[in-house]
C-alpha positions in Angstrom: 22.0 -1.4 -16.3 21.6 0.5 -13.1 24.1 -0.5 -10.3 22.7 -0.9 -6.9 24.8 0.3 -4.1 24.5 -0.2 -0.4 24.3 3.0 1.6 27.3 3.6 4.0 26.0 3.0 7.4 28.2 5.8 8.8 26.5 8.2 6.6 23.0 7.4 7.9 22.1 9.1 11.2 21.1 7.1 14.1 17.7 8.8 14.2 17.0 7.8 10.7 17.8 4.1 11.4 15.8 4.2 14.5 12.8 5.8 12.7 13.0 3.1 9.9 13.1 0.2 12.3 10.3 1.7 14.4 8.2 2.0 11.3 8.6 -1.6 10.3 8.0 -2.8 13.8 4.7 -0.8 14.2 3.4 -1.7 10.8 3.9 -5.3 11.6 2.3 -4.8 15.0 -0.8 -3.1 13.4 -1.2 -6.1 11.1 -0.9 -8.5 13.9 -3.6 -6.8 16.0 -5.9 -5.8 13.1 -5.4 -2.1 13.3 -5.4 0.4 10.5 -7.0 0.0 7.1 -5.9 -3.6 6.5 -8.0 -4.8 9.6 -11.1 -2.9 8.9 -12.6 -5.5 6.7 -11.6 -9.2 6.9 -12.8 -11.4 4.1 -12.9 -15.2 3.8 -11.7 -15.8 7.4 -13.0 -15.4 10.8 -11.2 -12.5 12.6 -10.0 -14.6 15.6 -8.1 -16.7 13.0 -6.4 -13.6 11.4 -5.7 -11.4 14.4 -3.0 -12.7 16.8 -2.6 -10.1 19.6 -4.2 -7.6 21.7 -7.5 -9.6 21.8 -9.6 -11.2 24.5 -11.3 -14.5 23.6 -14.1 -15.6 25.6 -12.7 -16.9 28.8 -12.5 -20.6 29.5 -14.1 -21.8 32.6 -12.8 -24.7 34.8 -14.6 -27.9 34.3 -16.9 -29.2 36.8 -15.5 -32.7 36.4 -11.9 -31.5 36.5 -9.5 -33.7 38.4 -5.9 -32.4 37.8 -4.6 -28.8 38.7 -4.3 -27.9 35.1 -7.9 -28.9 34.4 -9.2 -27.0 37.7 -7.1 -23.8 37.5 -5.1 -23.5 34.3 -8.0 -22.2 32.1 -5.8 -20.1 29.9 -3.1 -20.8 27.3 -0.6 -18.9 25.2 -3.1 -19.1 22.3 -6.3 -18.5 24.2 -6.1 -15.2 26.3 -9.4 -14.2 28.0 -8.1 -11.7 30.5 -5.9 -8.6 30.6 -5.0 -6.1 33.2 -2.3 -4.8 35.5 -1.1 -4.8 39.2 0.3 -1.7 40.8 0.8 -0.1 44.1 -0.8 2.9 45.7 -0.4 5.0 48.8 -3.0 4.0 51.6 -5.1 6.9 51.2 -8.9 7.3 51.4 -9.6 10.7 49.9 -8.3 10.0 46.4 -9.5 8.1 43.4 -8.4 5.9 40.5 -10.1 6.2 36.9 -10.1 3.2 34.7 -10.8 3.8 31.0 -11.6 1.0 28.5 -11.6 0.9 24.8 -12.0 -2.1 22.3 -13.2 -3.1 18.9 -15.6 -5.8 17.8 -16.2 -7.4 14.4 -19.7 -7.8 12.9 -20.4 -10.1 10.0 -21.6 -8.7 6.6 -22.9 -9.9 3.4 -20.2 -10.0 0.5 -20.6 -7.7 -2.5 -20.4 -8.8 -6.1 -16.9 -7.4 -6.2 -15.8 -9.6 -3.3 -17.1 -12.7 -5.0 -15.4 -11.7 -8.2 -12.1 -11.4 -6.4 -12.5 -14.9 -4.7 -15.0 -17.2 -6.3 -17.2 -19.5 -4.4 -16.0 -23.1 -4.7 -18.8 -25.8 -4.9 -18.0 -29.5 -4.4 -19.9 -32.4 -6.0 -23.0 -33.6 -4.1 -22.8 -36.8 -2.2 -25.2 -38.5 -4.7 -23.2 -37.2 -7.6 -20.0 -38.3 -6.0 -21.3 -41.8 -5.5 -22.5 -42.2 -9.0 -19.4 -40.8 -10.7 -17.2 -42.9 -8.6 -19.2 -46.1 -9.3 -19.2 -45.3 -13.1 -15.3 -44.8 -12.9 -14.7 -47.8 -10.9 -16.7 -50.1 -13.2 -15.1 -48.5 -16.3 -11.5 -48.8 -15.1 -12.3 -52.5 -14.1 -13.4 -53.1 -17.7 -10.5 -51.2 -19.2 -7.9 -53.1 -17.2 -9.6 -56.4 -18.3 -9.7 -55.3 -21.8 -6.1 -54.2 -22.0 -4.3 -57.0 -20.0 -2.3 -57.8 -23.2 -1.2 -54.2 -23.6 -0.5 -53.7 -19.8 1.3 -57.0 -19.3 2.4 -58.3 -15.8 2.6 -54.7 -14.5 -1.0 -54.0 -14.8 -2.0 -50.7 -13.5 1.6 -49.8 -12.8 2.5 -49.9 -16.4 3.4 -46.6 -18.0 0.5 -47.2 -20.6 -2.1 -47.3 -17.9 -2.1 -43.4 -17.3 -3.4 -42.6 -20.9 -5.9 -45.4 -20.7 -7.0 -44.3 -17.4 -7.6 -40.7 -18.5 -9.6 -41.7 -21.6 -11.8 -44.1 -19.7 -12.3 -41.7 -16.8 -13.7 -39.0 -19.1 -16.1 -41.4 -20.8 -17.2 -42.5 -17.3 -18.0 -39.2 -16.1 -20.0 -38.4 -19.1 -22.1 -41.6 -18.7 -22.6 -40.7 -15.0 -23.8 -37.3 -15.8 -26.3 -38.8 -18.3 -27.7 -40.9 -15.5 -28.0 -37.7 -13.3 -29.8 -36.2 -16.2 -27.1 -33.5 -16.8 -25.5 -32.6 -20.0 -21.9 -33.9 -20.4 -20.9 -30.5 -21.7 -20.7 -29.2 -18.0 -17.3 -31.0 -17.7 -15.9 -28.5 -20.2 -17.2 -25.6 -18.2 -14.5 -22.9 -17.5 -15.6 -23.1 -13.8 -14.4 -26.7 -13.4 -11.1 -27.3 -11.7 -9.4 -30.6 -10.7 -8.6 -30.5 -6.9 -7.6 -33.8 -5.4 -6.5 -37.3 -5.8 -8.8 -39.9 -4.3 -8.1 -43.6 -3.6 -11.0 -45.7 -4.9 -12.0 -48.3 -2.4 -13.1 -51.6 -4.2 -16.7 -52.6 -3.5 -17.4 -49.4 -1.5 -20.0 -47.2 -3.1 -21.1 -45.2 0.0 -20.6 -41.4 -0.8 -19.2 -40.7 2.5 -16.4 -43.4 2.0 -15.6 -42.8 -1.6 -14.2 -39.3 -1.3 -12.1 -38.2 1.8 -13.4 -34.8 1.4 -16.7 -35.9 3.0 -15.2 -37.3 6.1 -15.7 -33.8 7.7 -19.4 -34.0 7.3 -20.0 -37.5 8.8 -20.6 -36.2 12.3 -23.0 -33.6 11.3 -25.1 -35.7 8.9 -25.2 -38.5 11.5 -26.8 -36.2 14.1 -29.7 -34.8 11.9 -32.3 -37.3 10.5 -32.8 -37.2 6.7 -36.2 -35.6 7.1 -34.4 -32.6 8.8 -31.9 -31.9 6.0 -32.6 -28.4 4.8 -33.9 -27.5 1.3 -34.6 -23.8 1.9 -31.1 -22.4 1.8 -30.2 -23.3 5.3 -27.5 -25.7 5.9 -25.7 -27.2 8.9 -22.3 -27.4 7.2 -19.9 -25.7 9.5 -17.1 -25.4 6.9 -16.9 -22.5 4.4 -15.9 -23.2 0.8 -12.6 -21.7 1.2 -11.9 -23.6 4.4 -12.5 -27.0 2.8 -9.2 -29.1 3.2 -8.8 -32.4 1.5 -6.3 -35.0 2.6 -4.4 -36.6 -0.2 -2.7 -40.1 -0.3 0.4 -40.7 -2.1 -0.1 -43.7 -4.4 0.7 -44.8 -7.9 -1.4 -43.3 -10.9 -2.7 -46.7 -11.4 -4.6 -46.6 -8.2 -5.9 -43.0 -8.2 -8.5 -40.8 -9.8 -8.8 -37.1 -10.0 -12.0 -35.5 -8.8 -13.3 -31.9 -9.6 -15.1 -29.0 -8.3 -16.6 -25.7 -9.6 -15.4 -22.2 -8.9 -18.3 -19.8 -9.7 -18.5 -16.0 -9.6 -21.1 -13.4 -10.4 -22.0 -13.4 -14.2 -20.2 -16.6 -15.0 -21.7 -18.8 -17.9 -22.3 -22.6 -17.8 -22.5 -22.6 -14.1 -23.1 -26.3 -12.7 -26.7 -27.3 -12.0 -28.0 -27.6 -8.4 -28.4 -31.3 -8.8 -24.7 -31.8 -9.3 -23.2 -29.8 -6.4 -23.6 -29.3 -2.7 -24.8 -25.9 -1.4 -22.2 -23.9 0.1 -21.8 -21.3 3.0 -21.9 -17.7 2.2 -18.3 -16.4 2.2 -17.4 -14.7 5.3 -16.8 -11.0 5.6 -16.3 -8.9 8.8 -16.4 -5.3 9.6 -14.4 -3.8 12.5 -16.4 -1.5 14.7 -14.7 0.5 17.6 -16.4 0.7 21.0 -15.8 3.0 23.9 -16.6 1.0 27.0 -16.5 4.1 29.2 -14.6 5.0 32.4 -15.0 3.6 36.0 -14.0 5.9 38.8 -13.0 4.0 41.9 -13.4 6.3 45.0 -10.9 4.9 47.6 -13.1 6.4 50.4 -16.0 4.1 49.7 -16.3 0.6 51.3 -15.8 -2.5 49.5 -19.4 -3.4 49.2 -20.0 0.1 47.7 -17.3 -0.2 45.2 -18.6 -3.7 44.2 -22.2 -2.2 43.6 -20.7 0.5 41.4 -18.5 -2.0 39.6 -21.6 -4.2 38.8 -23.3 -1.1 37.3 -20.3 -0.2 35.3 -20.2 -3.9 33.8 -23.8 -3.5 32.9 -23.1 -0.2 31.2 -20.4 -1.7 29.2 -22.8 -4.4 27.9 -25.3 -1.6 27.0 -22.6 0.4 25.1 -21.8 -2.8 23.0 -25.5 -3.4 22.4 -25.9 0.3 21.4 -23.0 0.2 18.9 -24.5 -2.9 17.3 -27.9 -1.3 17.1 -26.5 1.8 15.5 -24.6 -0.3 12.9 -27.7 -2.3 12.1 -29.7 1.0 11.4 -26.9 2.6 9.4 -27.7 3.0 5.6 -24.2 3.4 4.4 -24.1 1.8 0.8 -20.9 0.1 1.4 -20.6 -1.0 5.1 -24.0 -0.1 6.6 -25.9 -2.8 8.5 -29.1 -1.9 7.0 -28.0 -3.2 3.7 -25.2 -5.6 4.6 -26.1 -7.1 7.8 -25.8 -11.0 7.7 -29.1 -12.9 8.1 -28.9 -15.2 11.1 -29.6 -19.0 11.0 -31.4 -21.3 13.3 -29.7 -24.0 15.4 -27.0 -25.6 13.5 -28.4 -24.3 10.2 -26.9 -21.3 8.3 -28.0 -19.6 5.0 -26.4 -21.2 2.1 -26.3 -20.5 -1.6 -26.2 -22.4 -5.0 -24.3 -21.5 -8.2 -27.3 -19.7 -9.6 -27.4 -17.5 -6.6 -23.8 -16.6 -7.1 -24.1 -15.9 -10.7 -27.2 -13.6 -10.1 -25.6 -12.2 -6.8 -27.4 -8.8 -7.1 -30.8 -10.4 -7.2 -29.7 -12.9 -4.6 -28.9 -9.9 -2.2 -32.3 -8.4 -2.7 -33.8 -11.7 -1.4 -31.3 -12.0 1.5 -32.2 -8.6 2.7 -36.0 -9.2 3.0 -37.7 -10.8 6.0 -34.4 -11.6 7.8 -33.1 -11.4 11.4 -29.6 -10.0 11.5 -27.0 -12.2 13.3 -25.6 -10.3 16.3 -23.0 -11.4 18.9 -23.5 -11.4 22.6 -20.4 -9.9 24.1 -20.1 -9.8 28.0 -17.1 -7.7 29.3 -16.4 -7.8 33.0 -14.1 -5.7 34.9 -12.6 -7.2 38.2 -11.1 -5.1 40.9 -9.0 -6.0 44.0 -7.5 -3.8 46.7 -5.2 -5.8 49.0 -2.9 -4.9 52.0 0.8 -4.9 51.2 2.4 -7.1 53.9 5.9 -5.4 53.3 4.8 -1.9 53.4 1.8 -1.0 55.8 1.4 2.5 54.2 0.7 1.0 50.7 -1.8 -1.3 49.0 -1.7 -3.5 46.0 -4.4 -3.0 43.4 -5.3 -5.6 40.5 -7.5 -4.6 37.9 -8.5 -7.1 35.1 -10.7 -7.0 32.1 -12.3 -10.4 31.4 -14.4 -11.6 28.3 -17.1 -13.7 30.0 -18.9 -14.3 26.8 -20.1 -18.0 26.1 -17.9 -20.3 24.2 -20.1 -21.6 21.6 -20.1 -24.9 19.9 -18.4 -24.7 16.5 -21.5 -26.6 15.0 -23.9 -23.8 16.0 -24.9 -21.3 13.3 -24.2 -18.4 15.8 -20.6 -19.5 16.2 -20.1 -19.2 12.4 -22.1 -16.0 12.1 -20.9 -13.9 15.1 -17.5 -13.2 17.0 -17.7 -12.6 20.6 -14.0 -11.6 20.8 -12.9 -8.2 22.0 -10.1 -6.7 19.7 -7.6 -4.1 20.2 -8.3 -4.0 23.9 -6.7 -0.9 25.6 -6.9 -0.2 29.4 -5.7 3.0 31.1 -5.5 3.8 34.8 -5.4 7.6 35.9 -4.3 8.4 39.4 -4.8 11.4 41.6 -1.7 13.2 42.5 0.4 11.3 45.1 -1.7 8.1 44.8 0.6 5.9 42.7 3.6 4.0 44.1 6.3 2.2 42.1 6.6 -1.6 42.6 10.0 -2.5 43.9 11.1 -6.1 42.9 13.1 -8.4 44.9 16.8 -7.3 45.8 19.5 -8.3 43.3 23.2 -8.8 43.5 24.8 -5.3 43.7 27.5 -6.3 41.1 24.7 -6.6 38.5 23.5 -2.9 38.7 24.4 0.2 40.5 21.1 0.2 42.6 19.9 -2.6 44.7 16.3 -2.7 43.6 14.4 -2.7 40.3 11.4 -0.4 40.3 8.5 -0.5 37.9 5.3 1.4 37.5 3.1 -1.7 37.2 3.2 -5.2 36.1 1.1 -6.4 33.2 -1.4 -9.3 33.1 -1.2 -11.0 29.7 0.1 -7.6 28.4 2.7 -4.9 29.0 2.3 -1.6 30.8 3.7 1.9 29.8 3.3 5.4 30.9 1.1 7.4 28.4 3.9 10.1 28.1 5.6 13.1 29.7 2.4 15.1 29.6 0.4 12.4 31.3 2.9 10.9 33.7 0.1 9.9 36.1 -1.6 7.7 33.4 -0.7 4.0 32.8 -1.9 2.1 29.9 -1.6 -1.5 28.7 0.1 -2.5 25.5 0.8 -5.7 23.6 4.0 -4.5 22.3 6.4 -4.0 25.2 9.6 -2.2 23.9 12.5 -1.2 25.8 14.5 1.7 24.4 18.1 1.7 25.4 19.3 5.1 26.5 21.8 6.6 24.1 25.2 8.3 24.8 25.6 10.9 22.4 28.7 13.2 22.1 28.4 17.0 22.0 31.0 19.8 21.4 32.2 22.0 24.3 31.9 25.7 23.5 35.5 26.3 24.9 38.1 23.6 25.6 39.3 23.1 29.1 42.0 25.6 30.2 44.0 24.9 33.3 45.0 28.6 33.6 41.3 29.4 33.8 40.7 26.7 36.3 43.4 28.2 38.5 42.0 31.6 38.5 40.2 33.4 41.3 36.8 32.2 40.3 38.0 28.5 40.1 37.0 28.1 36.4 33.2 28.8 37.2 32.9 30.4 33.7 34.1 27.1 31.9 31.7 25.0 34.3 28.9 27.3 33.4 29.5 26.8 29.7 29.5 23.1 30.1 26.2 23.2 32.0 24.6 25.2 29.3 25.8 22.8 26.6 24.7 19.9 28.6 21.2 21.6 29.1 20.8 22.1 25.3 21.7 18.5 24.6 18.9 17.5 27.1 16.4 19.7 25.4 17.2 18.2 21.9 17.4 14.5 23.0 14.4 12.4 22.3 12.5 11.1 25.3 12.8 7.5 26.1 10.3 5.0 27.7 10.3 1.6 29.1 7.5 -1.0 28.8 7.7 -4.1 31.1 5.7 -7.3 30.4 5.2 -9.6 33.3 
């Protein structure tokens, strides 16, 4: 047996420890923001539910009927960030410029492939009519079984240990007779696609399909809004919940009062798939592709007047929208066999109705894809990024000005019931802003004075303050460029020992040159250490 030994921490260099910690940190950070290969394609979930940082959701707008301060002005929350930017100081100069660069990513919905459906099969629930008929047959059969076995069950009734065996036998018989009423062979109950999924309380005397099964409660609002004549029968459905998102509440009760329900998990090529009359049509499983977008650069000429800058800013905001539309157009025309929009673009729905599928569609998915790719209108998001710029006087420093630059996502917040809300995503992901200064323009921000006993200096100076993000310098080579980050990290400066070329010698220090030779050697050693020491950076989050 191999013996596992922990390494001696003293034998591992500090650089190695720092590198391992940094690698773990940045891998976790990339997963949280959807960067790298793991976030290129997201399956079975909407990206906004998987990605947790460095993204801008559509900005909430204050309500027109707001009364309280929170309703009027507090339109952001820690879980709904619609803006990001930074605030910094500049010298009060007119013959200089600031350049703002913006990059981001968007997600476009695709059709899943057969391999995707094999990896995670589509789950089909019983239809409302089938649920109602099956539950009615179960209820009647259990009522008869309880009456016929009163002598066996005794006073305990359904709470008797013998009731479970009776219930299971009667339930199976009742399900078979219910399927016969539906005109379906009972052999479907032995299909390998069947799976038991929930425990449902039977309400005595209630045969309405929306009351028999707690799983249907989520559909009541949608079904009530649309008349029966409007219910889709052409592959479109207004059900807003994907198959993998269906949640069923279970109630703890004795076995004597509960019955198991079932559903079907179907994949391409499966045999004995359930007939359409038995199940509800389901949404096509979600699949999203990450597409990078360069939103361009905006040059702010400080010599221009405020109306002139506003005019240029409006033109830049329109250019950002054109760039996003051009990226979507290019993807929709891309004939890449695996991710190109020409083959895999998702067909858009109408109103609250989205394209849905049956078990037969899943079994022959290659043929279904051929039908979905003909005569379709590809779903595409409408994303509206808006750059906001403010140049304000500094009341404390007449020779400086305070600049605030914010990127906002002004896309519409869509009702979750709309097909467009399920088929598109208007969020901006991996948002990065950079601000480049002409030489001599940038000034550090000095925060309020602090107690001298806390630090050696009396003020804290920062390059900029982040708005819903952090700010860092790009590096030693681009010291005049600031950029936003969602991972503010402070690196503590390290004190490292280094060997002296020659030990101190008091006789040499008392010589005619005053020991300058020794001092020169110390300076050379210190300079060598500075050259080999890794650079440190500091990110500040406001």
